[in-house]
DRENGU-878108 format. One record per atom (N, C-alpha, C, O): residue number from 1; residue in three letters; chain; x, y, z. Coordinates in nm, 2 decimals. Layout:
SITE    i   aa  ch       x       y       z
SITE  NUM  ALA   A       X       Y       Z
...
END
This chain:
SITE    i   aa  ch       x       y       z
SITE    1  UNK   A    2.04    4.98   11.53
SITE    1  UNK   A    2.00    5.10   11.62
SITE    1  UNK   A    1.93    5.05   11.75
SITE    1  UNK   A    1.95    5.10   11.86
SITE    2  UNK   A    1.84    4.95   11.73
SITE    2  UNK   A    1.77    4.90   11.84
SITE    2  UNK   A    1.87    4.85   11.95
SITE    2  UNK   A    1.85    4.87   12.07
SITE    3  UNK   A    1.97    4.78   11.91
SITE    3  UNK   A    2.07    4.72   12.00
SITE    3  UNK   A    2.13    4.84   12.08
SITE    3  UNK   A    2.14    4.83   12.20
SITE    4  UNK   A    2.17    4.94   12.01
SITE    4  UNK   A    2.23    5.06   12.08
SITE    4  UNK   A    2.13    5.12   12.18
SITE    4  UNK   A    2.17    5.15   12.29
SITE    5  UNK   A    2.01    5.13   12.14
SITE    5  UNK   A    1.91    5.19   12.23
SITE    5  UNK   A    1.90    5.11   12.36
SITE    5  UNK   A    1.90    5.16   12.47
SITE    6  UNK   A    1.89    4.97   12.34
SITE    6  UNK   A    1.88    4.89   12.45
SITE    6  UNK   A    2.00    4.90   12.55
SITE    6  UNK   A    1.98    4.91   12.67
SITE    7  UNK   A    2.12    4.91   12.49
SITE    7  UNK   A    2.24    4.93   12.57
SITE    7  UNK   A    2.23    5.06   12.65
SITE    7  UNK   A    2.26    5.06   12.77
SITE    8  UNK   A    2.19    5.17   12.58
SITE    8  UNK   A    2.18    5.30   12.65
SITE    8  UNK   A    2.08    5.29   12.76
SITE    8  UNK   A    2.10    5.34   12.87
SITE    9  UNK   A    1.96    5.22   12.74
SITE    9  UNK   A    1.86    5.21   12.84
SITE    9  UNK   A    1.92    5.14   12.96
SITE    9  UNK   A    1.90    5.18   13.08
SITE   10  UNK   A    1.99    5.03   12.94
SITE   10  UNK   A    2.04    4.95   13.05
SITE   10  UNK   A    2.14    5.03   13.12
SITE   10  UNK   A    2.14    5.03   13.25
SITE   11  UNK   A    2.23    5.11   13.05
SITE   11  UNK   A    2.33    5.19   13.13
SITE   11  UNK   A    2.25    5.30   13.21
SITE   11  UNK   A    2.29    5.32   13.32
SITE   12  UNK   A    2.15    5.36   13.15
SITE   12  UNK   A    2.08    5.46   13.22
SITE   12  UNK   A    2.02    5.40   13.35
SITE   12  UNK   A    2.03    5.46   13.46
SITE   13  UNK   A    1.95    5.29   13.34
SITE   13  UNK   A    1.89    5.22   13.46
SITE   13  UNK   A    2.00    5.20   13.56
SITE   13  UNK   A    1.98    5.22   13.68
SITE   14  UNK   A    2.12    5.15   13.52
SITE   14  UNK   A    2.22    5.12   13.61
SITE   14  UNK   A    2.27    5.25   13.69
SITE   14  UNK   A    2.29    5.25   13.81
SITE   15  UNK   A    2.28    5.36   13.61
SITE   15  UNK   A    2.32    5.48   13.67
SITE   15  UNK   A    2.21    5.53   13.78
SITE   15  UNK   A    2.25    5.57   13.89
SITE   16  UNK   A    2.09    5.52   13.74
SITE   16  UNK   A    1.98    5.56   13.83
SITE   16  UNK   A    1.99    5.47   13.96
SITE   16  UNK   A    1.97    5.52   14.07
SITE   17  UNK   A    2.00    5.34   13.94
SITE   17  UNK   A    2.01    5.25   14.05
SITE   17  UNK   A    2.12    5.29   14.14
SITE   17  UNK   A    2.11    5.30   14.27
SITE   18  UNK   A    2.24    5.32   14.09
SITE   18  UNK   A    2.35    5.36   14.17
SITE   18  UNK   A    2.32    5.49   14.24
SITE   18  UNK   A    2.35    5.50   14.36
SITE   19  UNK   A    2.26    5.58   14.18
SITE   19  UNK   A    2.23    5.71   14.24
SITE   19  UNK   A    2.14    5.69   14.36
SITE   19  UNK   A    2.16    5.74   14.47
SITE   20  UNK   A    2.04    5.61   14.34
SITE   20  UNK   A    1.94    5.58   14.45
SITE   20  UNK   A    2.01    5.51   14.57
SITE   20  UNK   A    1.99    5.55   14.68
SITE   21  UNK   A    2.10    5.42   14.54
SITE   21  UNK   A    2.18    5.35   14.64
SITE   21  UNK   A    2.26    5.45   14.72
SITE   21  UNK   A    2.27    5.45   14.84
SITE   22  UNK   A    2.33    5.54   14.65
SITE   22  UNK   A    2.42    5.64   14.71
SITE   22  UNK   A    2.33    5.73   14.80
SITE   22  UNK   A    2.37    5.76   14.92
SITE   23  UNK   A    2.22    5.78   14.75
SITE   23  UNK   A    2.13    5.86   14.83
SITE   23  UNK   A    2.08    5.79   14.96
SITE   23  UNK   A    2.08    5.85   15.07
SITE   24  UNK   A    2.05    5.66   14.94
SITE   24  UNK   A    2.00    5.59   15.06
SITE   24  UNK   A    2.11    5.58   15.16
SITE   24  UNK   A    2.09    5.59   15.28
SITE   25  UNK   A    2.23    5.55   15.11
SITE   25  UNK   A    2.34    5.53   15.21
SITE   25  UNK   A    2.36    5.67   15.28
SITE   25  UNK   A    2.39    5.67   15.40
SITE   26  UNK   A    2.35    5.78   15.21
SITE   26  UNK   A    2.37    5.91   15.27
SITE   26  UNK   A    2.27    5.93   15.38
SITE   26  UNK   A    2.30    5.98   15.48
SITE   27  UNK   A    2.14    5.90   15.35
SITE   27  UNK   A    2.04    5.92   15.45
SITE   27  UNK   A    2.06    5.84   15.57
SITE   27  UNK   A    2.04    5.89   15.68
SITE   28  UNK   A    2.10    5.71   15.55
SITE   28  UNK   A    2.12    5.62   15.66
SITE   28  UNK   A    2.25    5.67   15.74
SITE   28  UNK   A    2.29    5.61   15.84
END
């Protein structure tokens, strides 16, 4: 279960990073 949690956390972080990048691109 720990491994699954780690994978989910990594995916979540990746999604958030992508969203931030998209928003930044939109502002610029």
